[in-house]
C-alpha positions as CSV (number, residue, x, y, z in Angstrom):
1,M,22.5,43.7,-50.4
2,A,22.1,40.4,-48.2
3,D,20.7,40.6,-44.7
4,T,23.6,39.8,-42.1
5,R,23.7,39.7,-38.6
6,I,26.8,39.3,-36.1
7,V,27.4,36.2,-33.9
8,Y,30.2,35.8,-31.6
9,G,31.6,33.7,-29.0
10,F,33.2,30.3,-29.9
11,H,30.1,28.1,-29.0
12,A,28.1,30.1,-31.4
13,V,30.6,30.6,-34.4
14,I,31.8,26.9,-34.2
15,S,28.1,25.6,-34.1
16,R,27.3,27.7,-37.0
17,L,30.2,26.8,-39.0
18,R,28.9,23.1,-38.4
19,Q,25.3,23.9,-39.0
20,H,25.5,26.3,-42.3
21,A,28.8,26.9,-43.3
22,A,27.0,28.3,-46.3
23,G,25.6,31.0,-44.5
24,V,28.9,32.1,-42.9
25,Q,30.4,35.0,-45.0
26,E,33.8,35.6,-42.7
27,I,35.1,35.1,-39.5
28,Y,37.0,37.7,-37.4
29,L,39.5,36.2,-35.1
30,D,41.9,38.0,-32.6
31,G,45.1,37.9,-34.1
32,A,46.6,37.6,-30.6
33,R,45.3,34.3,-30.1
34,N,46.9,31.4,-31.1
35,D,46.0,28.9,-28.2
36,A,44.6,25.4,-29.3
37,R,40.8,26.8,-29.5
38,A,41.9,29.4,-32.2
39,Q,43.7,26.8,-34.2
40,D,40.7,24.2,-34.0
41,L,38.2,27.2,-35.3
42,T,40.8,27.7,-38.2
43,R,41.0,24.6,-39.1
44,L,37.3,23.9,-39.1
45,A,36.6,27.0,-41.1
46,A,39.6,26.0,-43.8
47,G,37.6,22.9,-44.0
48,R,34.4,24.3,-45.1
49,G,35.9,27.3,-47.4
50,V,35.3,30.3,-44.9
51,R,37.8,32.9,-44.8
52,V,39.3,33.6,-41.3
53,M,40.3,37.3,-40.7
54,A,43.1,38.1,-38.0
55,V,41.9,41.5,-36.6
56,D,42.6,43.3,-33.4
57,A,40.8,43.2,-30.3
58,Q,39.4,46.9,-31.0
59,R,37.9,45.6,-34.2
60,L,36.0,42.7,-32.4
61,D,34.7,45.2,-29.7
62,G,33.4,47.8,-32.6
63,L,31.7,44.6,-34.5
64,T,30.0,43.2,-31.3
65,G,29.3,46.4,-29.2
66,H,32.0,45.6,-26.6
67,A,30.1,42.4,-25.6
68,R,32.2,39.3,-24.3
69,H,33.1,38.0,-27.7
70,Q,36.2,35.5,-26.5
71,G,37.9,36.8,-29.5
72,V,35.9,35.7,-32.2
73,A,32.9,36.7,-34.3
74,A,31.3,36.1,-37.4
75,R,29.1,37.8,-40.0
76,V,26.6,35.4,-41.0
77,L,23.3,35.6,-43.2
78,A,20.4,36.4,-41.5
79,A,18.1,34.6,-43.9
80,A,19.5,31.1,-43.0
81,A,17.9,31.4,-39.8
82,R,14.5,31.7,-41.1
83,H,11.8,28.7,-40.6
84,D,8.6,27.7,-41.7
85,L,6.2,25.9,-39.2
86,R,4.7,23.9,-41.6
87,E,7.9,22.5,-43.0
88,V,9.2,21.8,-39.5
89,L,6.2,19.9,-38.7
90,E,6.4,17.9,-41.9
91,D,9.8,16.6,-40.9
92,I,9.1,15.5,-37.3
93,S,9.3,12.1,-36.6
94,G,7.4,10.8,-33.5
95,P,5.2,13.0,-31.2
96,A,6.0,16.7,-31.8
97,L,7.3,18.5,-28.9
98,L,7.3,22.6,-29.2
99,L,8.0,25.4,-27.0
100,V,6.2,28.8,-27.7
101,L,7.4,32.0,-25.8
102,D,4.8,34.7,-25.3
103,G,6.6,38.1,-25.5
104,V,10.0,36.8,-23.8
105,Q,11.9,40.5,-24.5
106,D,15.1,39.9,-22.4
107,P,17.7,38.6,-25.0
108,H,19.4,36.4,-21.9
109,N,16.2,34.7,-21.3
110,L,15.8,34.2,-24.9
111,G,19.0,32.4,-25.5
112,A,18.4,30.4,-22.0
113,C,15.1,29.0,-23.6
114,L,16.9,28.0,-26.7
115,R,19.9,26.1,-24.9
116,V,17.2,24.5,-22.8
117,A,15.0,23.8,-25.8
118,D,18.2,22.0,-27.9
119,A,18.8,19.9,-24.4
120,F,15.3,18.5,-24.5
121,G,15.0,18.0,-28.4
122,V,12.3,20.4,-29.1
123,H,11.8,20.9,-32.5
124,A,11.0,24.3,-32.7
125,V,10.7,27.5,-30.6
126,I,7.9,29.9,-31.5
127,A,7.5,33.4,-30.6
128,P,5.4,36.8,-31.8
129,K,7.5,39.3,-34.1
130,D,6.3,42.1,-31.9
131,R,6.6,42.1,-28.0
132,A,9.7,39.8,-28.6
133,V,13.4,40.2,-28.6
134,G,14.4,37.9,-31.7
135,I,17.6,36.5,-32.6
136,T,20.4,39.1,-31.8
137,P,24.0,38.5,-31.0
138,V,23.6,38.5,-27.3
139,V,20.9,35.7,-27.5
140,S,23.1,33.7,-30.0
141,K,26.4,34.3,-27.3
142,V,24.0,32.9,-24.3
143,A,22.4,30.1,-26.3
144,C,26.0,28.6,-26.8
145,G,25.0,27.3,-30.4
146,A,21.3,26.4,-29.9
147,A,20.5,29.4,-31.9
148,E,22.0,27.7,-34.8
149,T,20.4,24.0,-34.3
150,V,16.9,24.7,-33.0
151,P,14.5,26.2,-35.4
152,Y,13.0,30.1,-34.0
153,I,9.9,30.9,-35.9
154,A,9.0,34.3,-35.4
155,V,5.0,34.8,-36.2
156,T,3.0,37.6,-37.0
157,N,-0.1,36.4,-35.0
158,L,0.4,34.1,-32.4
159,A,-3.2,33.3,-31.7
160,R,-3.9,32.1,-35.2
161,T,-0.3,30.1,-35.1
162,L,-1.6,28.4,-31.8
163,R,-4.9,27.6,-33.9
164,E,-2.5,25.9,-36.8
165,I,-0.6,23.9,-34.1
166,K,-3.9,22.8,-32.7
167,D,-5.3,21.8,-36.0
168,A,-1.9,19.5,-36.7
169,G,-3.2,17.5,-33.6
170,I,-0.8,18.8,-31.1
171,W,-2.0,19.2,-27.8
172,I,-1.4,22.8,-26.3
173,M,-0.1,23.2,-22.5
174,G,0.4,26.4,-20.7
175,T,2.0,27.2,-17.5
176,D,-0.2,29.3,-15.1
177,E,0.6,29.4,-11.1
178,N,-2.8,30.0,-10.6
179,A,-3.6,26.7,-12.4
180,S,-5.6,23.8,-10.3
181,A,-3.5,20.9,-12.1
182,G,-0.3,20.2,-11.2
183,L,2.6,19.7,-13.7
184,F,3.6,16.2,-12.4
185,D,-0.2,14.8,-12.6
186,A,-0.3,15.9,-16.3
187,K,-0.4,13.6,-19.1
188,L,2.7,14.4,-21.8
189,T,3.3,11.4,-23.8
190,G,1.8,12.9,-27.1
191,A,2.6,15.7,-29.6
192,L,2.8,18.8,-27.5
193,A,3.4,22.6,-27.4
194,W,4.4,24.1,-24.0
195,V,3.6,27.7,-23.6
196,V,5.7,29.6,-21.3
197,G,4.6,33.6,-20.8
198,A,6.9,36.6,-20.8
199,E,9.0,37.9,-17.5
200,G,6.8,39.0,-14.8
201,E,3.5,39.6,-17.1
202,G,2.8,35.6,-18.0
203,M,1.0,34.6,-20.9
204,R,-1.4,37.3,-22.6
205,R,-5.1,36.5,-22.1
206,L,-5.7,35.5,-25.5
207,T,-2.6,33.3,-25.7
208,R,-3.9,31.7,-22.5
209,E,-7.3,31.1,-24.0
210,H,-5.8,29.2,-26.7
211,C,-4.2,26.6,-24.6
212,D,-5.9,23.2,-24.3
213,E,-4.8,22.8,-20.6
214,L,-3.0,24.7,-18.0
215,V,-0.6,23.3,-15.2
216,R,1.2,25.0,-12.5
217,I,4.5,24.0,-11.4
218,P,4.7,22.8,-7.8
219,M,6.6,25.2,-5.5
220,A,8.0,23.9,-2.2
221,G,10.0,26.5,-1.2
222,T,9.3,30.5,-0.6
223,V,10.1,31.6,-4.2
224,E,6.8,32.1,-6.0
225,S,7.8,31.9,-9.7
226,L,10.4,30.9,-11.8
227,N,12.4,32.4,-14.7
228,V,11.0,32.1,-17.9
229,A,13.9,29.5,-19.0
230,V,13.7,27.5,-16.0
231,A,10.1,27.1,-16.1
232,G,10.2,25.9,-19.6
233,G,13.3,23.5,-18.8
234,V,11.3,21.8,-15.9
235,C,8.5,21.2,-18.0
236,L,10.3,19.9,-20.7
237,A,12.1,17.7,-18.7
238,E,9.0,16.4,-17.3
239,T,7.9,15.9,-20.7
240,V,10.9,13.8,-21.9
241,R,10.7,11.9,-18.7
242,Q,7.2,10.9,-19.1
243,R,7.9,9.8,-22.7
244,N,10.9,7.8,-21.8
245,A,9.1,5.9,-19.1
246,R,6.2,5.0,-21.4
247,K,9.1,4.1,-24.2
248,N,10.9,1.7,-21.7
249,S,7.7,0.0,-19.8
């Protein structure tokens, strides 16, 4: 039997339909919803050849574990979300931009990281299989469709993967609040992989040792650290800013 999972929420389901309709087995829609949003989803699914089943709210609650599903859920093939790092790197045109997450275990943080990655054009998000949350229905919901558009690569050995990234000519930047160099002084126009650590713990020692350069995010207020998704977003935004400035100069 095929490996499947449930995604829910309009953003996640619609994105999956648009990106990989063949991997959507069926959609469950609250029979009480007949608003414009539900009608648009039904038309899109019909156009992609995907069956929409009208169900009651109790069925949706059971499918999603009583999450905030907005009245819609879908059963999708989990295998469709698997990606190979080498294939991703081969398909990149221009300088690579990767986001590496060292042990992010909170599904809301991972969902936010994927959303940030999508916003700034990250080619892939990479994380270890162990000590990490992986793609779950909650992650897909928080990501607002980004879990379906940004390749998520779960690797067995993160240190070995970082070496492969280096061998591909990609500079590995790590965030560390104790680093002497600041983010805004770093040169970020080439092929980059940003590494951000887990909530509260930061990067593991071995991960830190594989970074080519460590920088800190300058903090002007009283807060000592940033949420992992916020930190990743700040680093990616500065990277995109520098690349655009170089392109326009």
